[in-house]
NUTIMI-428956 format. One record per residue (C-alpha): x, y, z; chain; residue in one letter; residue number from 0. Coordinates in Angstrom, 3 decimals, padded with zeros to 6 digits. Layout:
BEGIN
<<X, Y, Z>, A, A, NUM>
...
This chain:
BEGIN
<<-254.989, 121.681, -101.130>, A, M, 0>
<<-252.840, 119.339, -103.607>, A, V, 1>
<<-249.551, 121.972, -102.542>, A, F, 2>
<<-250.423, 121.168, -098.479>, A, G, 3>
<<-250.746, 117.654, -099.397>, A, V, 4>
<<-247.582, 117.539, -101.266>, A, H, 5>
<<-245.701, 119.297, -098.171>, A, G, 6>
<<-246.700, 117.076, -096.066>, A, R, 7>
<<-245.604, 113.837, -098.156>, A, S, 8>
<<-241.727, 115.431, -098.673>, A, V, 9>
<<-241.913, 116.778, -094.401>, A, A, 10>
<<-242.023, 112.929, -093.940>, A, L, 11>
<<-239.368, 111.751, -096.318>, A, A, 12>
<<-236.863, 113.749, -094.846>, A, L, 13>
<<-237.860, 112.933, -091.485>, A, A, 14>
<<-237.494, 108.921, -093.066>, A, L, 15>
<<-234.524, 109.629, -094.396>, A, L, 16>
<<-232.694, 111.239, -090.907>, A, A, 17>
<<-234.213, 108.500, -089.157>, A, A, 18>
<<-232.526, 105.933, -091.277>, A, G, 19>
<<-228.912, 107.986, -091.272>, A, C, 20>
<<-229.400, 107.653, -087.150>, A, G, 21>
<<-229.991, 103.975, -087.244>, A, G, 22>
<<-227.335, 102.772, -089.235>, A, G, 23>
<<-224.936, 105.028, -086.942>, A, A, 24>
<<-225.928, 103.501, -084.210>, A, D, 25>
<<-225.735, 100.010, -085.403>, A, K, 26>
<<-222.120, 100.446, -086.419>, A, K, 27>
<<-221.259, 101.576, -083.118>, A, K, 28>
<<-223.314, 098.691, -081.585>, A, G, 29>
<<-221.704, 096.196, -084.257>, A, G, 30>
<<-218.362, 097.633, -083.124>, A, A, 31>
<<-218.961, 096.989, -079.511>, A, G, 32>
<<-220.747, 094.064, -080.045>, A, G, 33>
<<-217.464, 092.358, -081.975>, A, R, 34>
<<-214.801, 093.557, -079.495>, A, G, 35>
<<-215.732, 096.586, -076.936>, A, G, 36>
<<-217.017, 094.579, -074.104>, A, D, 37>
<<-216.288, 091.112, -074.553>, A, A, 38>
<<-212.732, 091.573, -072.485>, A, G, 39>
<<-210.061, 088.750, -072.655>, A, P, 40>
<<-210.410, 085.742, -075.178>, A, P, 41>
<<-211.392, 082.768, -072.811>, A, E, 42>
<<-209.170, 079.839, -073.612>, A, V, 43>
<<-208.700, 076.138, -072.062>, A, G, 44>
<<-205.888, 075.032, -070.927>, A, Y, 45>
<<-203.977, 071.558, -069.637>, A, V, 46>
<<-201.669, 071.502, -066.829>, A, V, 47>
<<-198.566, 069.165, -068.080>, A, V, 48>
<<-196.407, 067.332, -065.694>, A, Q, 49>
<<-193.446, 064.723, -066.521>, A, P, 50>
<<-193.548, 061.414, -067.531>, A, T, 51>
<<-192.613, 058.210, -069.385>, A, D, 52>
<<-193.570, 057.263, -072.627>, A, A, 53>
<<-192.900, 054.194, -074.185>, A, T, 54>
<<-191.344, 054.243, -077.881>, A, Q, 55>
<<-193.303, 052.499, -080.466>, A, V, 56>
<<-191.841, 051.764, -083.888>, A, T, 57>
<<-193.473, 050.059, -086.799>, A, T, 58>
<<-190.897, 049.305, -089.916>, A, L, 59>
<<-191.683, 046.290, -092.127>, A, S, 60>
<<-190.961, 043.058, -092.264>, A, G, 61>
<<-191.843, 039.870, -094.271>, A, R, 62>
<<-192.351, 036.078, -092.836>, A, T, 63>
<<-190.350, 033.235, -093.611>, A, A, 64>
<<-190.448, 029.535, -092.459>, A, A, 65>
<<-189.333, 028.704, -088.874>, A, Y, 66>
<<-187.227, 025.284, -090.444>, A, E, 67>
<<-186.914, 024.313, -094.244>, A, S, 68>
<<-185.474, 022.124, -095.768>, A, S, 69>
<<-184.989, 020.142, -098.964>, A, D, 70>
<<-186.021, 016.677, -099.715>, A, V, 71>
<<-183.207, 015.285, -102.382>, A, R, 72>
<<-182.001, 012.157, -102.945>, A, P, 73>
<<-178.450, 010.181, -102.162>, A, Q, 74>
<<-178.312, 008.094, -103.898>, A, V, 75>
<<-179.095, 007.599, -107.812>, A, G, 76>
<<-181.897, 005.825, -109.377>, A, G, 77>
<<-185.232, 005.457, -111.150>, A, I, 78>
<<-188.184, 007.031, -109.198>, A, V, 79>
<<-190.056, 003.818, -108.314>, A, K, 80>
<<-192.652, 005.556, -105.899>, A, A, 81>
<<-194.493, 008.965, -104.228>, A, R, 82>
<<-195.208, 007.613, -101.035>, A, L, 83>
<<-196.929, 011.261, -099.312>, A, F, 84>
<<-199.502, 013.498, -100.929>, A, T, 85>
<<-198.641, 016.625, -101.723>, A, E, 86>
<<-199.819, 019.556, -099.471>, A, G, 87>
<<-199.781, 017.890, -095.940>, A, T, 88>
<<-198.325, 017.328, -093.126>, A, L, 89>
<<-194.843, 014.832, -092.586>, A, V, 90>
<<-193.132, 013.825, -089.861>, A, H, 91>
<<-189.865, 013.659, -089.732>, A, A, 92>
<<-188.381, 009.935, -091.227>, A, G, 93>
<<-191.322, 009.466, -093.397>, A, Q, 94>
<<-190.797, 007.935, -096.714>, A, P, 95>
<<-191.483, 010.185, -099.064>, A, L, 96>
<<-189.965, 008.594, -102.276>, A, Y, 97>
<<-188.807, 004.811, -103.396>, A, Q, 98>
<<-185.952, 004.759, -105.677>, A, V, 99>
<<-185.315, 001.414, -107.393>, A, D, 100>
<<-182.951, -000.080, -105.130>, A, A, 101>
<<-181.862, -003.525, -107.075>, A, S, 102>
<<-178.702, -002.657, -108.114>, A, L, 103>
<<-178.169, -001.613, -103.945>, A, Y, 104>
<<-179.588, -004.851, -102.822>, A, R, 105>
<<-177.176, -006.366, -105.096>, A, A, 106>
<<-174.055, -004.357, -104.040>, A, A, 107>
<<-174.982, -005.013, -100.467>, A, A, 108>
<<-174.889, -009.082, -100.946>, A, N, 109>
<<-171.318, -009.021, -102.468>, A, Q, 110>
<<-170.285, -006.912, -099.654>, A, A, 111>
<<-171.446, -009.196, -097.243>, A, S, 112>
<<-169.965, -012.643, -099.685>, A, A, 113>
<<-166.952, -010.493, -099.561>, A, N, 114>
<<-166.338, -010.140, -095.954>, A, L, 115>
<<-167.301, -014.150, -095.415>, A, Q, 116>
<<-164.497, -014.719, -097.423>, A, A, 117>
<<-162.129, -012.718, -095.513>, A, A, 118>
<<-163.378, -013.447, -092.324>, A, Q, 119>
<<-162.126, -017.351, -093.373>, A, A, 120>
<<-159.125, -016.401, -094.661>, A, T, 121>
<<-158.019, -014.238, -091.556>, A, A, 122>
<<-159.195, -017.394, -089.930>, A, E, 123>
<<-156.684, -019.412, -091.387>, A, A, 124>
<<-153.720, -017.195, -090.990>, A, S, 125>
<<-154.622, -017.049, -087.413>, A, R, 126>
<<-154.808, -020.703, -087.117>, A, I, 127>
<<-151.259, -020.973, -089.058>, A, Q, 128>
<<-149.235, -018.162, -087.429>, A, A, 129>
<<-150.608, -020.255, -083.575>, A, D, 130>
<<-148.704, -023.277, -084.583>, A, R, 131>
<<-145.379, -021.624, -085.811>, A, Y, 132>
<<-145.625, -020.514, -082.337>, A, A, 133>
<<-144.116, -023.873, -080.218>, A, P, 134>
<<-142.340, -024.471, -083.536>, A, L, 135>
<<-140.216, -021.541, -083.638>, A, A, 136>
<<-139.131, -022.030, -079.791>, A, K, 137>
<<-137.695, -025.161, -080.737>, A, I, 138>
<<-136.515, -023.936, -083.953>, A, E, 139>
<<-138.379, -026.393, -086.166>, A, A, 140>
<<-139.077, -023.298, -087.958>, A, V, 141>
<<-137.286, -020.475, -088.679>, A, S, 142>
<<-138.596, -016.825, -086.781>, A, K, 143>
<<-138.451, -015.454, -090.238>, A, Q, 144>
<<-141.368, -017.722, -091.104>, A, E, 145>
<<-143.076, -017.092, -087.782>, A, Y, 146>
<<-142.968, -013.581, -088.174>, A, T, 147>
<<-144.376, -013.769, -091.689>, A, N, 148>
<<-147.317, -016.230, -090.355>, A, A, 149>
<<-147.887, -013.406, -087.245>, A, I, 150>
<<-147.966, -010.372, -090.223>, A, A, 151>
<<-150.294, -012.413, -092.746>, A, T, 152>
<<-152.903, -013.179, -090.360>, A, A, 153>
<<-152.847, -009.574, -089.295>, A, R, 154>
<<-153.253, -008.639, -092.568>, A, Q, 155>
<<-156.457, -010.748, -093.220>, A, N, 156>
<<-158.036, -009.388, -090.297>, A, R, 157>
<<-157.449, -005.818, -091.702>, A, A, 158>
<<-159.037, -007.032, -094.627>, A, Q, 159>
<<-162.011, -008.277, -092.455>, A, V, 160>
<<-162.795, -005.018, -090.987>, A, A, 161>
<<-162.684, -003.563, -094.776>, A, Q, 162>
<<-164.902, -005.841, -095.999>, A, G, 163>
<<-167.126, -004.973, -092.652>, A, R, 164>
<<-167.180, -001.181, -093.570>, A, A, 165>
<<-167.701, -002.140, -097.306>, A, A, 166>
<<-170.835, -004.349, -096.480>, A, L, 167>
<<-171.960, -001.091, -093.787>, A, D, 168>
<<-171.834, 001.501, -096.815>, A, T, 169>
<<-173.439, -001.024, -099.410>, A, A, 170>
<<-176.638, -001.571, -096.371>, A, R, 171>
<<-176.445, 002.553, -096.458>, A, I, 172>
<<-176.908, 002.833, -099.948>, A, N, 173>
<<-179.543, 000.702, -100.038>, A, L, 174>
<<-181.220, 001.959, -096.699>, A, K, 175>
<<-181.138, 005.741, -099.437>, A, F, 176>
<<-182.927, 004.389, -102.085>, A, T, 177>
<<-186.253, 004.892, -099.329>, A, T, 178>
<<-186.155, 009.026, -099.158>, A, V, 179>
<<-186.947, 010.419, -095.897>, A, P, 180>
<<-188.289, 013.745, -094.183>, A, A, 181>
<<-185.705, 015.688, -093.062>, A, P, 182>
<<-187.830, 017.659, -090.655>, A, I, 183>
<<-191.389, 017.344, -089.694>, A, T, 184>
<<-193.531, 020.393, -091.735>, A, G, 185>
<<-195.816, 021.310, -094.386>, A, R, 186>
<<-194.867, 019.286, -098.138>, A, I, 187>
<<-195.489, 021.399, -101.360>, A, G, 188>
<<-195.639, 019.496, -104.483>, A, R, 189>
<<-193.373, 017.185, -105.982>, A, S, 190>
<<-191.064, 018.283, -108.645>, A, L, 191>
<<-190.124, 014.578, -110.198>, A, F, 192>
<<-192.702, 012.429, -111.365>, A, T, 193>
<<-192.571, 008.468, -110.570>, A, V, 194>
<<-190.162, 007.041, -113.493>, A, G, 195>
<<-187.714, 010.574, -113.112>, A, A, 196>
<<-183.801, 009.516, -113.236>, A, L, 197>
<<-182.703, 011.330, -109.717>, A, V, 198>
<<-179.359, 011.450, -108.709>, A, S, 199>
<<-177.417, 013.291, -105.597>, A, P, 200>
<<-176.201, 015.741, -107.892>, A, S, 201>
<<-179.013, 017.225, -109.479>, A, Q, 202>
<<-179.936, 021.073, -108.916>, A, T, 203>
<<-183.395, 020.958, -107.983>, A, D, 204>
<<-184.891, 019.081, -104.639>, A, P, 205>
<<-187.362, 016.345, -105.087>, A, L, 206>
<<-189.988, 018.235, -102.681>, A, A, 207>
<<-189.662, 021.552, -100.019>, A, Q, 208>
<<-191.028, 021.153, -096.460>, A, I, 209>
<<-191.531, 024.139, -094.269>, A, Q, 210>
<<-192.330, 024.037, -090.639>, A, R, 211>
<<-194.577, 027.010, -089.855>, A, L, 212>
<<-195.593, 026.799, -086.136>, A, N, 213>
<<-193.677, 028.865, -084.984>, A, P, 214>
<<-193.018, 031.539, -087.342>, A, I, 215>
<<-190.538, 033.911, -087.986>, A, F, 216>
<<-191.310, 037.350, -089.163>, A, V, 217>
<<-187.686, 039.948, -090.156>, A, D, 218>
<<-188.028, 043.087, -089.973>, A, I, 219>
<<-185.275, 045.827, -091.946>, A, Q, 220>
<<-184.812, 048.503, -089.544>, A, R, 221>
<<-182.258, 051.833, -090.771>, A, S, 222>
<<-178.893, 051.571, -089.195>, A, A, 223>
<<-178.711, 055.272, -088.537>, A, S, 224>
<<-182.396, 054.719, -086.217>, A, D, 225>
<<-180.831, 051.801, -084.177>, A, L, 226>
<<-177.805, 054.188, -083.962>, A, L, 227>
<<-179.433, 057.016, -082.715>, A, A, 228>
<<-181.605, 054.542, -080.188>, A, L, 229>
<<-178.222, 052.938, -078.743>, A, R, 230>
<<-176.911, 056.595, -078.132>, A, R, 231>
<<-180.150, 057.673, -076.129>, A, Q, 232>
<<-179.739, 054.275, -073.665>, A, L, 233>
<<-176.148, 054.826, -073.019>, A, S, 234>
<<-176.947, 058.261, -072.426>, A, S, 235>
<<-179.461, 057.403, -069.849>, A, G, 236>
<<-182.302, 059.243, -071.864>, A, G, 237>
<<-184.048, 055.858, -071.746>, A, A, 238>
<<-184.103, 052.422, -070.834>, A, S, 239>
<<-184.582, 049.446, -073.038>, A, P, 240>
<<-187.910, 047.227, -072.409>, A, T, 241>
<<-188.863, 043.731, -073.440>, A, R, 242>
<<-189.797, 043.460, -077.124>, A, A, 243>
<<-193.540, 042.644, -077.798>, A, V, 244>
<<-194.125, 043.020, -081.808>, A, V, 245>
<<-197.582, 043.181, -082.790>, A, R, 246>
<<-198.201, 042.551, -086.628>, A, L, 247>
<<-200.519, 043.854, -088.798>, A, T, 248>
<<-201.269, 041.912, -091.672>, A, L, 249>
<<-201.626, 042.958, -095.561>, A, E, 250>
<<-205.331, 043.613, -095.499>, A, D, 251>
<<-204.760, 045.926, -093.024>, A, G, 252>
<<-206.307, 043.496, -090.222>, A, S, 253>
<<-204.482, 042.650, -086.904>, A, D, 254>
<<-202.718, 039.250, -086.664>, A, Y, 255>
<<-204.084, 039.033, -083.386>, A, G, 256>
<<-201.260, 036.940, -081.423>, A, Q, 257>
<<-197.864, 038.450, -080.176>, A, T, 258>
<<-194.310, 038.004, -081.022>, A, G, 259>
<<-191.144, 038.282, -079.781>, A, T, 260>
<<-187.734, 039.982, -081.171>, A, V, 261>
<<-185.503, 036.740, -080.823>, A, E, 262>
<<-181.725, 038.651, -082.259>, A, F, 263>
<<-180.486, 041.277, -084.358>, A, S, 264>
<<-177.870, 040.520, -087.391>, A, E, 265>
<<-174.522, 041.806, -085.836>, A, A, 266>
<<-174.019, 043.549, -090.284>, A, L, 267>
<<-175.468, 046.411, -092.170>, A, V, 268>
<<-176.891, 045.557, -095.532>, A, S, 269>
<<-174.296, 047.080, -098.163>, A, L, 270>
<<-177.593, 047.789, -100.363>, A, E, 271>
<<-180.377, 048.881, -098.126>, A, T, 272>
<<-178.489, 050.208, -095.363>, A, G, 273>
<<-180.535, 048.370, -092.813>, A, T, 274>
<<-180.002, 046.132, -090.046>, A, V, 275>
<<-182.210, 042.505, -089.992>, A, T, 276>
<<-184.047, 042.244, -086.900>, A, L, 277>
<<-186.305, 038.478, -086.468>, A, R, 278>
<<-188.763, 038.301, -084.089>, A, A, 279>
<<-190.620, 035.076, -083.632>, A, R, 280>
<<-194.642, 034.708, -083.624>, A, F, 281>
<<-197.290, 031.241, -083.383>, A, P, 282>
<<-198.731, 030.192, -085.972>, A, N, 283>
<<-200.971, 027.443, -084.820>, A, A, 284>
<<-203.747, 028.213, -087.755>, A, Q, 285>
<<-200.850, 028.240, -090.267>, A, S, 286>
<<-202.371, 031.370, -091.191>, A, L, 287>
<<-198.906, 033.259, -091.773>, A, L, 288>
<<-197.086, 031.756, -094.649>, A, L, 289>
<<-193.636, 032.290, -095.822>, A, P, 290>
<<-192.553, 035.764, -098.021>, A, G, 291>
<<-195.903, 037.336, -096.835>, A, M, 292>
<<-195.457, 041.069, -096.561>, A, F, 293>
<<-196.614, 042.221, -093.062>, A, V, 294>
<<-196.122, 045.509, -090.779>, A, R, 295>
<<-194.285, 045.087, -087.331>, A, A, 296>
<<-194.720, 047.595, -083.595>, A, R, 297>
<<-193.141, 046.835, -081.318>, A, F, 298>
<<-191.318, 049.041, -078.321>, A, E, 299>
<<-188.393, 049.481, -078.336>, A, T, 300>
<<-187.139, 051.837, -075.428>, A, A, 301>
<<-189.119, 053.876, -072.215>, A, V, 302>
<<-188.097, 057.763, -072.599>, A, Q, 303>
<<-188.271, 059.396, -069.398>, A, H, 304>
<<-189.069, 063.150, -068.102>, A, H, 305>
<<-191.088, 064.045, -071.427>, A, V, 306>
<<-194.324, 065.761, -071.846>, A, F, 307>
<<-197.641, 064.402, -073.428>, A, L, 308>
<<-198.972, 067.347, -074.956>, A, V, 309>
<<-202.550, 066.929, -076.676>, A, P, 310>
<<-201.938, 067.302, -080.860>, A, Q, 311>
<<-204.844, 070.128, -080.886>, A, Q, 312>
<<-202.436, 072.063, -078.826>, A, A, 313>
<<-199.491, 071.905, -081.094>, A, V, 314>
<<-198.579, 074.549, -083.840>, A, N, 315>
<<-195.847, 074.190, -087.003>, A, R, 316>
<<-194.570, 077.042, -088.640>, A, G, 317>
<<-193.552, 077.292, -092.217>, A, P, 318>
<<-190.198, 075.533, -091.113>, A, K, 319>
<<-191.298, 072.643, -089.226>, A, G, 320>
<<-191.292, 074.163, -085.808>, A, D, 321>
<<-193.596, 072.780, -083.164>, A, A, 322>
<<-194.867, 075.740, -081.316>, A, T, 323>
<<-197.524, 075.838, -078.000>, A, V, 324>
<<-199.535, 078.593, -075.976>, A, Y, 325>
<<-198.271, 078.463, -072.759>, A, V, 326>
<<-200.357, 080.560, -069.905>, A, V, 327>
<<-198.172, 082.762, -068.061>, A, T, 328>
<<-199.196, 083.244, -063.654>, A, P, 329>
<<-200.604, 086.860, -065.079>, A, D, 330>
<<-202.884, 085.483, -067.464>, A, N, 331>
<<-201.141, 086.305, -070.543>, A, H, 332>
<<-200.788, 083.463, -073.171>, A, A, 333>
<<-197.144, 082.956, -074.644>, A, V, 334>
<<-196.429, 081.383, -077.220>, A, Q, 335>
<<-193.359, 078.437, -077.324>, A, R, 336>
<<-191.020, 076.492, -079.213>, A, T, 337>
<<-190.808, 072.816, -078.204>, A, V, 338>
<<-189.392, 069.968, -079.453>, A, T, 339>
<<-192.022, 067.505, -080.789>, A, A, 340>
<<-190.338, 064.614, -082.368>, A, D, 341>
<<-192.971, 061.707, -082.337>, A, R, 342>
<<-196.478, 061.052, -081.590>, A, V, 343>
<<-198.248, 059.126, -078.882>, A, Q, 344>
<<-201.647, 058.026, -079.272>, A, G, 345>
<<-203.591, 061.417, -079.050>, A, A, 346>
<<-200.511, 063.448, -078.072>, A, D, 347>
<<-197.307, 064.827, -078.965>, A, W, 348>
<<-194.552, 063.388, -077.074>, A, V, 349>
<<-192.225, 066.955, -075.902>, A, V, 350>
<<-189.196, 066.057, -074.963>, A, T, 351>
<<-187.482, 069.724, -074.538>, A, A, 352>
<<-189.326, 073.213, -074.623>, A, G, 353>
<<-191.621, 072.503, -071.165>, A, L, 354>
<<-191.578, 072.759, -067.749>, A, K, 355>
<<-193.618, 070.775, -064.732>, A, P, 356>
<<-197.000, 072.528, -064.196>, A, G, 357>
<<-197.051, 074.352, -067.320>, A, D, 358>
<<-200.432, 075.308, -068.723>, A, K, 359>
<<-200.608, 074.389, -072.487>, A, I, 360>
<<-203.767, 076.097, -074.157>, A, V, 361>
<<-205.696, 073.537, -076.069>, A, T, 362>
<<-208.872, 075.056, -076.666>, A, Q, 363>
<<-209.839, 078.660, -078.165>, A, G, 364>
<<-207.023, 078.862, -080.341>, A, L, 365>
<<-208.725, 080.242, -083.152>, A, G, 366>
<<-209.389, 083.420, -080.585>, A, K, 367>
<<-205.494, 083.354, -079.649>, A, L, 368>
<<-204.909, 083.935, -083.556>, A, Q, 369>
<<-207.382, 086.880, -084.143>, A, Q, 370>
<<-206.387, 088.455, -080.782>, A, A, 371>
<<-202.621, 088.174, -081.979>, A, A, 372>
<<-203.464, 089.250, -085.511>, A, S, 373>
<<-205.637, 092.382, -084.145>, A, G, 374>
<<-202.657, 093.422, -081.864>, A, G, 375>
<<-200.318, 093.537, -084.650>, A, G, 376>
<<-203.129, 095.405, -086.475>, A, A, 377>
<<-202.948, 098.137, -083.289>, A, G, 378>
<<-199.157, 098.410, -083.082>, A, G, 379>
<<-199.292, 099.251, -086.443>, A, G, 380>
<<-201.330, 102.317, -085.800>, A, K, 381>
<<-199.175, 103.626, -083.085>, A, Q, 382>
<<-196.294, 103.751, -085.531>, A, G, 383>
<<-197.906, 105.124, -087.752>, A, D, 384>
<<-199.043, 108.111, -085.567>, A, K, 385>
<<-194.738, 107.993, -084.512>, A, A, 386>
<<-194.247, 108.684, -087.732>, A, K, 387>
<<-191.166, 106.409, -087.438>, A, G, 388>
<<-189.260, 107.665, -085.122>, A, G, 389>
<<-190.296, 105.298, -081.921>, A, G, 390>
<<-191.531, 102.212, -081.027>, A, E, 391>
<<-194.421, 101.253, -081.300>, A, A, 392>
<<-196.414, 098.242, -079.019>, A, K, 393>
<<-198.697, 096.092, -080.339>, A, G, 394>
<<-201.431, 094.112, -077.892>, A, G, 395>
<<-201.628, 093.375, -074.271>, A, D, 396>
<<-198.062, 092.866, -072.843>, A, K, 397>
<<-197.213, 092.631, -076.666>, A, G, 398>
<<-193.667, 093.327, -077.996>, A, G, 399>
<<-192.161, 095.850, -079.382>, A, Q, 400>
<<-191.672, 096.483, -082.959>, A, G, 401>
<<-189.277, 099.073, -084.283>, A, K, 402>
<<-191.516, 101.179, -086.900>, A, G, 403>
<<-190.227, 102.259, -090.062>, A, D, 404>
<<-191.028, 105.536, -092.259>, A, S, 405>
<<-194.661, 103.891, -093.439>, A, Q, 406>
<<-195.068, 102.999, -088.912>, A, G, 407>
<<-195.913, 099.622, -090.646>, A, G, 408>
<<-193.111, 097.710, -088.504>, A, G, 409>
<<-194.726, 098.067, -085.063>, A, G, 410>
<<-197.148, 095.277, -086.283>, A, G, 411>
<<-194.852, 092.403, -085.249>, A, Q, 412>
<<-195.206, 093.009, -081.273>, A, G, 413>
<<-198.545, 091.218, -081.048>, A, G, 414>
<<-197.528, 087.908, -080.795>, A, G, 415>
<<-195.384, 088.549, -077.654>, A, A, 416>
<<-197.989, 087.596, -075.018>, A, G, 417>
<<-202.244, 088.352, -075.526>, A, I, 418>
<<-204.201, 088.082, -072.161>, A, A, 419>
<<-206.523, 085.603, -071.793>, A, V, 420>
<<-209.330, 084.292, -069.639>, A, R, 421>
<<-207.778, 081.188, -068.958>, A, P, 422>
<<-210.230, 078.067, -067.712>, A, V, 423>
<<-209.585, 073.957, -067.253>, A, P, 424>
<<-210.077, 072.341, -070.559>, A, A, 425>
<<-213.289, 070.620, -069.528>, A, N, 426>
<<-214.645, 073.384, -068.050>, A, A, 427>
<<-213.999, 075.387, -071.158>, A, A, 428>
<<-216.005, 072.733, -073.159>, A, E, 429>
<<-218.949, 073.184, -070.896>, A, R, 430>
<<-218.509, 076.928, -071.025>, A, L, 431>
<<-218.860, 076.702, -075.282>, A, Q, 432>
<<-222.005, 079.069, -076.366>, A, P, 433>
<<-224.702, 076.977, -078.194>, A, P, 434>
<<-223.776, 076.562, -082.282>, A, K, 435>
<<-227.158, 078.538, -083.005>, A, D, 436>
<<-227.210, 080.739, -079.551>, A, A, 437>
<<-225.269, 083.632, -081.870>, A, G, 438>
<<-227.899, 083.193, -084.850>, A, K, 439>
<<-230.637, 083.905, -082.581>, A, K, 440>
<<-229.104, 087.118, -080.678>, A, Q, 441>
<<-228.322, 088.554, -084.104>, A, T, 442>
<<-231.441, 087.447, -085.096>, A, H, 443>
<<-232.791, 089.939, -082.134>, A, G, 444>
<<-230.724, 092.734, -082.653>, A, Q, 445>
<<-232.200, 092.427, -086.379>, A, G, 446>
<<-235.507, 092.690, -085.152>, A, G, 447>
<<-234.592, 095.622, -082.388>, A, G, 448>
<<-233.275, 097.634, -084.979>, A, G, 449>
């Protein structure tokens, strides 16, 4: 009885072992078929591109500068008697700011006035004498020489009157300069001289500085090479100029909120930096921008014609930086094409060369294409191995041909030339994507069945 029970146990164990081996083989077959045997061509989403116009937006650094700036300087020398303004306030052109001691200049004006009166009296006397000599000279009661001298003396005295009048004007102007006015309207800074300081017209430092902040300038530095490339593009007809509306980003990263316009571009390249200065003007009613602030300016420089806007996820970059996209052919194959994409506009690359109107660009399912490309290369390598280096090995569907070496490995390069796909519009591809947990449920069901 013991031997019989032991025999049945051994038989049952052998049966279970055979069933386990068979189930493993079935799982391997099912797994292989599930991964790609019956899946068919990969499904990809595409967009159709058409030529359009794209604005060239440039972002450059710049610094703010006052719209008007003026130093307050004395035009006569003397002791500062009074400061007539509050530091940091808004002053208006002509408003008195400082009072310089005027006693000497007032005295000089009075002296000039007295000299003028004396000259006028002398001129009047000489004129009367010349008038009296006129009839006497006709009857030769006085010599002609005396009459000529009288006329010359009268004219000299009239000239001295004019000189005295000019001296009086100069004295009055100097007296007026003892009150130092504001040369422009703007916000005045701190006073660099106090009451009691001795000032003179030849001093180095100003009394104060006034700056007009509304509007305000922004000086933008642009590379001379970029400016030259833009001018060549405009001259060739590939782009057209546009009105340069400028937007600012402040130092804290916030947007200024108001737009400005480019006033002019300097016709001189800096020898130190190799840049050209562009000057833009902005409204600044709230005085938010102050001179010397660092900002970033964004503005449209030109409009490019006949370009293509391709979503960024569709463009791949190679090791050398070359841009490539996958284009769906009429026979539903994805081929890789090199394009020229030098800049980004929003969520798209601006492609200037390499595409044609109506091209279907793959934007979704690029990972499937890469897997299919690598799989096609492997298949080509195997065929090359069978050819034992003597023939050509084809890799993938509609793939290119790669020469097989003695090891048969060269054929693996052929998989990227064309990949059979099942294309659908990009929005449809989003709807056809399986749920993220669908694969988990299916796997779980297969495991339970096994």
